[in-house]
N, C-alpha and C positions, 0 to 999 in steps of 0.2 A: 504494500500500500504506500503511495507517495506521501510526502510530508503534508501536502495540501489537503489530503483526505484524512489526516489523523486529527479528527475533531470529536468532541463529545457526542455520544450516541443518545439521542433523545427519544427514539422510538421505544415503545413499551412492548416487549416480546416475552412470551413465556419460555422458560428454559429448563423446566423440570424434565427429568428422565422420562417420565410417562408421556409428557407432551411430545418430546422428540421422537419417541417410538411411534406415537400416533401419527405424526406428520410424515414419517417415513413409510407408513403402511397404506395399503388400499389403492395402489396405483396400478394401472394396466401395464402389461409387459411392453417394453420399448420395442419399436421397430428396429431390428438389428441389421437391416439391409444397408449396404454401403452405397454411396453415390457412384454414378458412372464417372469415368475419367473426363474431366472438363476439356473442352476443345482448346482452351487457351494453354493447357498444360504443356503441349509440345512446343508451342511458341515460347513460353516462359523458359523451358529447358534450353532452347537455342540461345536465349538472351543470357542465361547463366553461363553457358559455355563460352560466350564471348567475353564475359567478365573474367571467367576462369583463365582464359588464355593470357590476359593482361596481368594476372597476379598469381602466377604459378608458385606453388609452395607456400603461399600465405593463407592464413585463416581469415576469411572475410565475414564480417558481422554486420548484418543489415536489419535493424529493428523496424518493427511496424510503428512503434510509438505507443504511448499509453493514453488512457482516458484523461481528458482535461476538464477541470472544474469550471462550470459556468457560474454557479452561485451556491455557496454552502455545500450541500451534499448532492447537488444536481450537476451532471456532466453534460458537456456538449456531445452531440452525435459524433461518433468516432469516425475518423478518416485515416486510413493507414498512410504512412510516409510513401511518397511517390516511388522512390527507389525500391522499397519493399513490394509495393503493388506491381511494379513492372517485372520484377524478378520472380514473383510467385504466381501472378495472375489473380490474386485476391483483391477485390475491390470493395465498394460499398462500405459497410461498417465492420469488416472482418480484418483481422482478429486482434483486438487490443492486447498489448503486451507481448505479442509474438515476436520472435527473433529468427530470421533466416541466417543460418551459418553455412558457409561454403567451406567444407572441411577438406584440406588438401590431401590428395591421394597420389599414387604414382602416375596415374593417367589423367589427372586433372583435379576435380573437386567433387565431393559428394554433397548434395543439398540436404540439409537437415533443418526441419522447421520445429523450433521449440515454442510451445504455446500452452495455454491453459485448457486442457480437454474437459469434456463433460464429466462432472462429479456425480457420484452415486447419491441416491435420495436418502441414504442413511448418513450422509455427511453433514457437518455443521454448515458447510457452504450452501447446500441446497436451499435451506430455508433462512439461515441466519445472516447471509451476506447479501446486502441490498445492492451492492455494486456489481457483483459477479454471479450471484446465486441464480440458479435456474428458476426458482419460484418467483423471482423479481424481474429478471431480464430475458428469460427464455433459455432454451437448451443450446449448448455449444456442440460442435462436432467432436467426435472421438478421435483418438490417434489413428484408428483404422480408416475413418472417414477421410481424413486429410491425405493419408497415403494413397487411397484409391482415387480421390479427386484430382490431386496435383502431381502424383508420381514422384513424391519426395519421401525421405525418411522423416517420421514424426516422433517427437519425444516431448515429455512433460517439461514445462518451463523451469521446474525446480532443478532439473539436471543441467541447466545452462552454466552456472558458475564453475562446476567441475570440468565441463567441456571446454570452456575458455581457458582454464588454468592448465589443461593438459599440455605438457611439453612447451610451456610458455617461454622458457628461455631459448628454445631451439626453433620454434615456429613463430614467425612474425604475425602479429595481429593487426588488422585494419578494421576500423569501425566507421560507419556513417554517423558522425558525431552529433548532428543536429536532430537526429530522429528520436532519440530517447535518452534523456540525461542520466537516468539511472543505469542503463546499460553501458553508456559511455564511461560513467564513473567506475563501473565494474571492470571494464577493459583496462582503464588506467590503473586500477588497483592491482590487477593481475600483472600488468607490465612492471609496476613499481616493485612488487614482491619478487618478480623474476630478475630484477636488476636491469631492466631494459631502459635505455635512455629515452627521455621524453621527445627527442627528435623524431621518434617513430610516429608522432602525430602528423608529420608531413605526409606519411603514407595514407593517413586518414583523408587528408585533403585530396590526394591523388585518386583515392577510391571514389570519393564524392564526385569529383570532376569526370572520371571515366563513366560512372553510372549515369550521370546527367547527359554527357555527350553521346552516349550510345543510343539515346532516345531520339536523336536527330532524324534518323531514317526509320520509318515505321514499317513493320511487317504487315502481311496481308490481313491478319486478324485485327491489328490496330487500325488499319484503314477502314475496315468494316465498322468498327466501333465508332470511328470518327464520322462516318457517313450516317450511322444511326443517330448520333448526337445532333448532327446538322438537321436531319429530317425532323427530329423531335423539336428542335428549335424553331423550325418553320411553323410547326403547329402552334407553338407558343406565341409567335408573332401574329399569326392569324387570329388567335383567341384575343389578343390585345386589340387588334384592328376591329374585330367584331364588337368589342366592348368600349370603344372610344366614346360613343355617345354617353354611356354610363359614367365614364371617367370625367366627362365634361360637367355633368350635373351633380356629382357626388361630393365635391370638395376634396382638397388634397389629392387631386387626380393622379399625380405621379405615384402616390402610394397605391392607388387602385390598379394602375398599370403594373407596378411591381408585383402586387398580389396575384393578378391574373396570370402573369407569366410564371410566377413561382408555383402556382397550383399545377400548371401543365408540366413544369419541370419536375416537380415532386412525383406527379403521377406517371410521367413518361420515363423517368430515370431516377437517379439518386437525389436530384435537386438541381439547383443552379450551380454552374461551374465557378462562379465568382459573383460578387454583389452586383446586381443589375443596375445599370445607369438608365434611369427613366427621366430624361431631362427635357422639360418643356420650355420653350422660349429661350430667354437669356441663360438659363441653367445649362443649356447645351454647350455654352462656352467655358464652363468649368469642367475640365477634361475628366476628372474623376468624381463627378457628381453622383454620390450614392446616398445622399440624405433622402432624396425623393420625397420631399415635403411640400412641393409646390403645387400650384393649380395647373390644370390643363385647360388652356383657353382657346376658344374659337379664333382661327386666324393665325395661330402660332404653329411652329413645327415641333414635333416630338422626336427627339433623338433617343432611340432605344438601342442600347448596347447590352446584349444578354446572350447567354448560352446555356443549353441543357447539358448537365453532366450525367452520362448514363451510368449504370450500376458498376461498370468496370472502371469508372473514374475518368474516362476520356470525355473531353468537353469541347463543344462548339464555342465559337466566339464571333457573333454576327452583329453588325450594326446596320440599321436602316433609319433614315430620317423621313418621317411621315408628316404630311400636312394634316393637321387634326381635323379640319373640316372637309378633307378629301381632295382639295385642289390647291396647288401651289400658286402663290401670288407671282406677279411678274418678276419681282426682285428675288424672291425665294427660288424661283426656277432658274434664274440667272446664276445664282451662287451654286445651287444644287447641280446644275449641268456642268459647271466647271469642275466640281469635285468628281462627278461621274466620269468626265473625260480623263482626269488624272488617274482614277482607279483603272480605267480601261488600259491606259499606258502601263501602269504598274503590273496588272495581270498579264499583259502581253510579254513582259520581261521575265515571267516565271517559266524557265525552261532549263534543262540540263546544260551545263557549260557556262551559263551566266553566273555571276556572283550574287550572293544574297543582297549586297548593297546596290546592285543594279536595279532592283525593284523600286527602292526608294528614289534612286536617281531619276528613273523614268517618270515616276509619279510627281515628284517635286518640281521637275522642269515644267510640267503642264500647269501646276499651281503658280509657279513664278511667272509664267507667260500671261496668265489671266490677271494676276496682280499688277503686272506692268501695263497690260492693256487698259486696265481700269484706272491707271494713274496713281496707284497707292504706294509704289516704291519711292524712296527719296529722290529728289531731283538729281539727275546725272547718273542714276543707277539703272542699268538695263538688266535684262535677264541673265546675261553671262556674269555681270558684276555681282549680282545678288547670289548667284550660285557658287561664287568663289568661297571656298570654305575658310579661307584665311582673312579676307577683307570684306566679305559680303554677309550673306545670311539674313538680310533684312526681311525676307519673306517669312522667316520663322516667327515673326510677331503674330502671324495669322495661321500658322501651322507648326506648332512647337514640337510635335512628337514625330517619331519615325513612322514609316509606312508599314512596317512588317515586324512580326515576331514569330518564332516557331510555336507550334500549338500541338497539344496532345494530352497527356495525362495531367499536365499542368496547363493553365491558360497561357502562362508565359513559360513555355517548356524549355528544357535544356539550359536553364539560366546559369549554370556553373561552367558551361563550356568556355574554352578560351576564345579570345577575339578572333584568332586565326581560324578557329573551327566554326565560328558563328558569323560575325559581321563580314569577315573577309573570305568566307568559305565559298566554294563552288557549289551551286545547287545540284542535287543528285536525286534520282528517282526514289520516291518513298518519303521525301521531306514534305511536311505540311506546314504552310505558313499563312498568316493573314496578309491581306492587302487592304489598307484602311486609311486612305488620305482624308483630309478634312479641311475645312475653312471655318474660322471662329472669329466672329466680329462682336466683341463685347459691347454691352449697352453703353458703356462710358468711354468708348474708344473714339477720340476726337480726330483721329487721322483717317477715318473712313467716312463715307457719305452717311447722312442721317438715316437713309432708308436701309443701309446695311446693318445698322447697330441692333444688337440683340438677336442676330441670326447666327446659328451654328449648325453646320452640316458635316456629317461623317457617313461614309458608306464602307462597309467592311464585309469581306468574304473570306472563306477558308479554302485554300488552293493547294492541291496535291501536285507535286512535281512527278511527271510521268516519263517514260522512256523517250518520248518524242515531243514533249512540251509540257502541258499541264491539264488538269481537270479541276474546274471550279466545283467543289463539293456542294456549294450553296447557290449554284447558278439558277436553280429553279425558283429562287426568291427574287421577284422583280427588282430591278435596279434603276433603269432610266426613269426620268421624271414622269413621262407619260404612262409607262408601265406601272409605276407605283400608284398613280391615280386610278388606273383601271383595276389594280389589285384591291385597293381599298373599296372601290365601288362594288366589285364582285363579292368580296367577303361580307360586306355589310348588307348586300341583298340576300345573302344566305343561299 
């Protein structure tokens, strides 16, 4: 039990021997059939083999992480660490406190999953443990269940300390340090008792980097999960569109939009992949507007940046900017069409052989061209001058962010990859990235025409690099201004 959970117990429970015997009795026999092998198991095995090749002879420790307190004795819903989910195939809320250990062998590594298996009904845990007990939170899998489902060796979590200490002086340990502080402390204790220098923590950093970088290229199963997430996200957007009239009349309409999308996300998958941005009017110009406390007003635009995370934890990341009354005004359309043109240029740059940075370069050039055409760049600054990374960048006042990021099991996936493996890297088949240019004209920006102020537009899609180019996973969600208007009209007609 973590320190944050060591609090006084105020629940009144009977603990007599007679009562314990009573609670343990009278239950139907358990279904002892084991689950089928999960389809993801073979893909996860291949991922572990890749990690194994980079760390031959090292004992690799990848925790799922533990439950986190929301308030007093109430926990947040559990989400395993991304590296753990990627290497095991476990998603959703499985399995708190578990630890994957890749144990070195002569031919590579053996995958051993240490976790808390189902306890018997005659144990104190069954009824008396409100955090883990079956009576309170439901049944967990058995050791046999995990072995059948994932194709790994399964052991009780209580065996982990001895397993990590085995041959500690001779076998190097590497741990994903940010996944579980208690497991990391245990690894450091084992190292200290074995007389291993603390410089070995640099191996931990390398493990985290490798496990993050290897997610840059998705396998076939991951691509399917991503498409499922995108498809579910489309249904969430259409639910929002259908309910826009209700958001208009309900007050705090941004919260209404957030709730409608969240309902679909929770029903279709595990939930939202990140806090939804439901920004109406000038709120769209606050890039990370997640308060969602504002009104949804007739005549404004709604910038909805949201994604469904499916049960495997893969998430979509889509943005559409919608005219709340169904029709863009002339100036809204002017700005929207500029962003759409920039996105078209960025998407066209997604192909093998191009660099990741080429996507941003293509999109931002179109943004700069429109800003120059509209007379918004400083006097004497043309497109080439503003695109100069040393002396220019004036256009960044109205598009501060990059155009793309990798996407997958995290919304900003592969974040620990080196610059040369990410920003400067060549695009390869299997990569999935966002393309999301925008233009943001804040209500108090005196360097833009009055009619521009308070308008923010972003369009974002999730794009897979293929062998001969790209596939826009979200291309079936309308993007041009006229198509968006037709989309709104069609959905609201029912």
